[in-house]
N, C-alpha and C positions, 0 to 999 in steps of 0.2 A: 228672237234667237240671239241677237246681239246683246240685249240685255241680260240673258242668261249667261253668255259668255262673259260679260261684264261682271256679274255677280260671282263667277269663279274666280275672276282677276281680284276680287275682295278677298275670298276664302283662302285661296292658296298663299298669298303674301302674308296674310294674318297668321299662317301656320309657319312658313319658312323664314320669314323677315326676322321675326323675335328670335329664333333659333339660331339662325346663321350669324345675325349681328353679334349676338353675345359669344358664340363658339370662335368666330374668326376674328372679331374685334374691328375697331375703327381702321387700324393701319392696314390690316389684310384687305377690308372692304374697300379701303380707298385705292390701294394697288389695282383691284379688280375694276373699279369704276373707271380709273384712268385708262386702263388698257381697253376697256370696251369702248369708251368714248373715242379714243384715238383710232381704233381699228373701224369705228362705224363711219368715219370719214371717208375711208377707202370704199366701203360699202356704198355709200352715197354716190361716189363717183362711178362705180361699176354699174350701178342700177339704171343711171342716165334718166331718171324722171319716169321709168316705165312702170313703176308702181302706181302712178297716177294715170299716165297716159294710156297704159294697157286697160285699165278699168273702162275708160271712156270708149276705147276703140273696140273691145270685146262686147261691151254693152250694145253698140251700135249693130252688130252682126250676130247677136246671140241666138237668133231664130234661124240662121243659115249656117248649117254645119260646114258646108264647103268653104264659105268665107271665113267662118270662125277658125278652121283648121289652118287656113293660109296665114291669117293674122298671127295666130299663135306660134306657128313655126317661124314666121319672120322675126318676131319679138324675141323668141328664145335664142335664135341665132345671132341676133345683135348683143344679147346679154352675155352669151358665151365669149365673144370677141372682146367686149368692154372689160368683162370680169378678168381675164387673162392680163389685159394690160394693167389694170387697176392692182392685181395681186403682184405683178413684177414691180410696179413702183413701191408697193408696200415692203417688199424685201429689201429693196434699196434703201428705204428710209430707216427701217430698224437697224441696219447695220451702221448708219452714218449719223443719225440724230441722237445726241447723248441722252436725252431723256427716255428715248424709246428704247435704248440699249440697256437701261437699268435692269429690265426683267424680261429678256428675250423669250424665256419658256412660255410666260404669261401671254405675251404678244402673239407667239406662234399658235398657242391654243385658240385664242379668239380670232385669229386670221381665218380659220375654218368657216367663220361665219360670213367672211366676204363672199364666198362661194354659195353657200346656202342661202344667204339673203337674196342673192342675184338669181338663183335658179329655183327659188321656192315658189314661183308663180302664183302667190297669193292674189295677185291683180286679177288672174283669170277667173277664179272661183267668186272674187267679189263682183267681177263684171257680169257673170251669169246669175248672180244672187243666190248662190248656194250657202246660205248662212247657216243651214242646219248642219250640213258637212262641216264647215268651218269651226261652229261651236263644238260638235262632237270631237273632231280631231284635236282642238286646242285642250279641252278638258281632259282627254285620254293622255296626252303628252305631258301635261302639267301633273297629273296623278303619278304617272312613272317617275317623273323628275324628283316629286316630293319624296317617294319611297326611296330613291336612290340617294338623296341628301342625307336622310336619317340613317341609311345604312353605312355610308362612307365618310361623311364629314363629322369629325368628333373633337377636333383641336385646331388651334390657329394656323398650324402648318398644313393644314388640309385645304388651303384656299386654291391650290392648284386643282384639286380634285373637283372642288365646287365650281370653278371655272369651267372645267371639262363638262361637268353635268349641264351647265347652262348652254354649252355649245351643242351638246347631244340632244338637248330638248329641240333646239332649232333644227338640226340634222333630222330628227324623228318627224317632226311636222312637215318638212319639205319633201322628205321621201314618201309620205302618205300623199302629197299633193302630186307628185310625179306617177305614182301608181294608179291614182284615180283619173289622170288626164285622158286615158285611151277611151274612156266612157263617153267623152264629149267631143273629142276631135280624133282625126286619124292623120298619121304622119305618112304622107304619100311623096316620095322622092320624085314623081313625075311632076308635081306642082312646080311651077317656075316662081321662086321666090323673088319678090321686088323690095329689096331692103331700103333701096333709095328713097322710096316714097315716104318712109318714115323719118328721115334725116332732118327734113325741115321742121316738122311740128316739134321733134324731139328736142330740138336746139332750145326752145323756149322752155320746155318741160325739164330739160337737163340743167339749165341755168337756175330755174325757180326751184326745182327739187333739192339740188345741191346746196344752194345758198339757204333754203329754208331748213334743211336739216342741220346745216352747220350753225345757223343763228340761234336754233332751238338748243344746241349743246354748247354753245360758246362759254356759258357760265362754268360748266363742268371742265372744258378744255383749258381755260385760262386759270381756274383755279389750281388746276394740276400743275400749270407752269409757275404760279406766283405762290402757291401754298404747299403744305405738307401732306403726306399721305393720311395724317390723322384729320387734317382738315377736310380731304376729300372723303375720308370715311364717314364724318359727320355730315357732310353735304349729300352724300349719295342716299342717306336715309330721307332726307328731305325731298330729293327728287324721286324716290320711290314712292313716297306718300302723295306727292303732287302727281305722279303718274296714275296712281289708282283713282284719284279725284277726277282727274281729266278723262280717264276711260269712262268713269260712271256718268259724267255730265255729257260725255260725247257719244254715249252708247247709241242713241237714235241718230244723232247727226252723222256719225261716220259711215253709216250705211246709205246715205242720201245721194252719192255721186252716181251710181248706176241708173237709179230712178230719175234724176235730173237730166243725166245724159239721154235717157229714153225719151222723156218729155220734149227735151231740146230737138230731138230729131224728128218730131211729130208737129204738125201744124195745129193751130188753135189750142195749144197746152200752156199758154203763158200764165193763165190765171191758176192752173194747177201748180205750176212751178212757184208762183208768188206765195200761195197759201202753204206750201210744203216747207219753204224757207222760213216763212213767219211763224209756223207752228214749232219748228225746230228751235228757233231763237227764243221763243217763250219757254220752252221746256229748259233749254240750257240755262237760262236766266234764273228760272226758279230753283233748279238743282245746284247750279254754280253757287248762288248766294248761300244755299243750305251749307255747302262744303265750307265756304269761307267762314261762315259764323261757326260751324263745329270746331274747325282747326283754330281758329282764333281764340275761342273761349278754352279749348281743350288740348292746347298744344303740348303742355307738359305731360298730360296723362296718356297721349297718344304716343309720345316719344317713349315714355317709360314702359308701355305695353309692347312696342314694336322693336325698341333698341335696348332699353335699359338706361341706368343713370349715367353711363359713361357717354351717352348721346345726348344729355340734356343741354349741352351748349349749342345745339342746333336749333333751340326754342324760337328765338327771334327771326332766324332764317325761314323757318318753316311757316311762321305767321305771314311774313312779307311775301313769301313765295305762294301761298294759298290764293293770293288774288290772281295769280297767272292761270289758275285752273278755269276761271271764267273767261278771262280774256282769249286765251288760246283756243278755247272751244268756239267762241264767236268767230274768230279769225278762220277757224277750219271750215265752218258752215258758208262763209262769205267766200272762201277760196274755191269751194266745191262748186258754188254757183258760177263763179268766173270761168272755171274749167269747163263745166257742162255746156256753157254758152260760147265756147271757143275763144275766150279772152285770156289765153295762157301768156300772151305777151305782157299784159297787164300784171298778171301773176307773177312772171319773171322780174319785172320792173320792181314791184314791191319787196320782192324777197331779196334782191340785190341791194336796195337801199336799206332795207333792215339789217343785213348782214354788215354793212359798213357801219351804220349806226351802232349795232351791237358790239362790234370790236371796240369802238371808241368808248362805249359805256362801260365795257369790262376792263379796259385800261385805266379808267377813272375810278370805279368803285372797288373792284376786287383788291388791288394793293392796299387801299385805305381801310377797307372794312372787311375783308376775308370773306368768310362764308355769307354773312348779312349782306355784303357787297355783291356777292354773285347772285343772291336771291333778288336783290334791288335791281341789278342790271337785267335779269331775266324778266322781271316785270315791265321795266322800262322798254325793252325791246318789244314784248307784246302790245304795248300801248302804242308805240311807233307804228307797228304793223297793222293795229285796228284803226288807227288814224288814216293810213294810207288806204286800206280797204275801203273805208267809209268814203273817202273822197273820190275814188275812182267808181264806186257804186252808188252815189249819192242820189241819182235819179231813181235807181230800182229802191233804195231804202225809203225814199219818199213815198213811193208808190204802195209798199207794203206797211207803212206806218199805221194804218187804219187797223191792222190785224195784231198789232203788238200791244202788250199790256205791261210794259216795264214799269210805269209810274205806280200801278196798283201793287206789283210785285214788290217793288222797293219799299213802299210804305209798310206792307205787311212784314217784310224782312227787318225793317228799322224797329218796329214795335217788339217783334218776337225776340230779336237780338238784346234789346234793352232788358226785356223780362229775364232772358236766360242768363245774362251777364249779372244780374242782381242776384240770382240764386248761386251762380258759380263760386262767388267768394265763401258762401257757407258750406261748400263740399269740400274745400281744401284740406288735405290731410286724409281723405278717404281713399280707399283702394282705386287706383287709376281706372279699372274697367268700369266700376260703378260709377265714378265721376264722368266718364265719357257717356255711359248709358243714360244717366240722369239728366246731365246737361243737354245732350242731343234732344231727348224726349221733350223736355221743358221748352226747347226752341221749336221742334217739329209740330207739336199739338196746335199753339196759337198760330204758327205759321200757316198751317194747312186750313185751319178754321176761318182766318182773316181772308185767305185767297178765296175760299168759298163764298164768304160774305160779300167780298168786292166783285164776285162773278168773274174772277180771272178766266179767260176763254179756255186755255189749255186743261186745267184742273177741272173747271166747272162742266165743259163738255165731255170730259173723261169719266166723271162720276155721275153725271145725269142720267145715264142709261140704267146705272145700277140702283140709282135712288128710285127711278120710275119702276123697275120691276119690283123692288122692295114694297113700294106704295101698293102696287097692284096686288101682291100676295097678301098683304095685311089688309 
């Protein structure tokens, strides 16, 4: 179901991004991206790490309606309090910080998302593994948003309307969440809520969640301070493409936390945990390298399709940033393992170090290299995080090494990338869409064949049942 949701994440941006990027232009898109990034920092503080902590706690008690109801009420109460404080701080900031005062209406529009992000309770539905509902809801809301964009956004001055549609999409998703909640929990005021029991574990989750959310968006934040709206507009297209790639690569890994938490709460489930993590690492390595190859070879065609010629200045930044797709996905899986095993203190330590390192990197690279520097700082931050994750989980990684097929995958990637690169030069000047289609096909075919020849475990055991059935039928 999450892969279906990911597919929709491909289709809708492929329709909306080319249209909106051309209509609103780099300057308008840059202003929107800056406002979104700035407001998202207050949302991070408001949520207090409950987006992750809530998944784990809900997963533990998902089979007990009474306990599930109590936990949900307690976490929602904490969120209401924290969001009120965060929103008050936001209002003070936009009237005192010069950069934030430049476009107050846009800031106020996006500030609605502070409440919607906090009260959206996505963590609840992920915790009980209701991925069918999550997928249906998201596709429906995206479809409504798509229709509204084509009806109301027609010129560059409509960027306020576009911002409002983005926020309304979030409002709609979260309203569905709240309406559906009564099916799974009951709100009984007779229950005595014990908010204090969540404070201690939430300290680590808050530190880790806030610092992780901050370091992931440091490139956008500092580019907004050091660069222009046009630079932000070019780079926001890079981040959109990167986000699409990350969502695809992490489509399997992102649903791991509830199942890992469930295994962690059961005895004699360590082997299942190890195999699950290893299987997902193999999957993300295969798909991550595919995206890196496609973006590296077809950076200009991709930008021409999604943004147009006015965004071609982002080509180098896009190629650099593509590496983050693989790195950030690997970090997500290792992080989920830590959280499921109750190692949130390590998670917090890693994210704080990464945040500090990221700030230093942004100060070094962005003023010197603009959007290419923003992309480079983002990659370096992910490398730093991966090194820290690998250090803290070194014993576990040694244990699952026997399940990993990284060497086979990389050899297949290197050969396929070389073949595809040789053909790419002959396609220059062709229609961008056909360039992308042909180059990607030329990479994928030898890539998949080589993975099968090398008997890479994920691909081989995924296709083996299909081949067995086909052989029997013939």
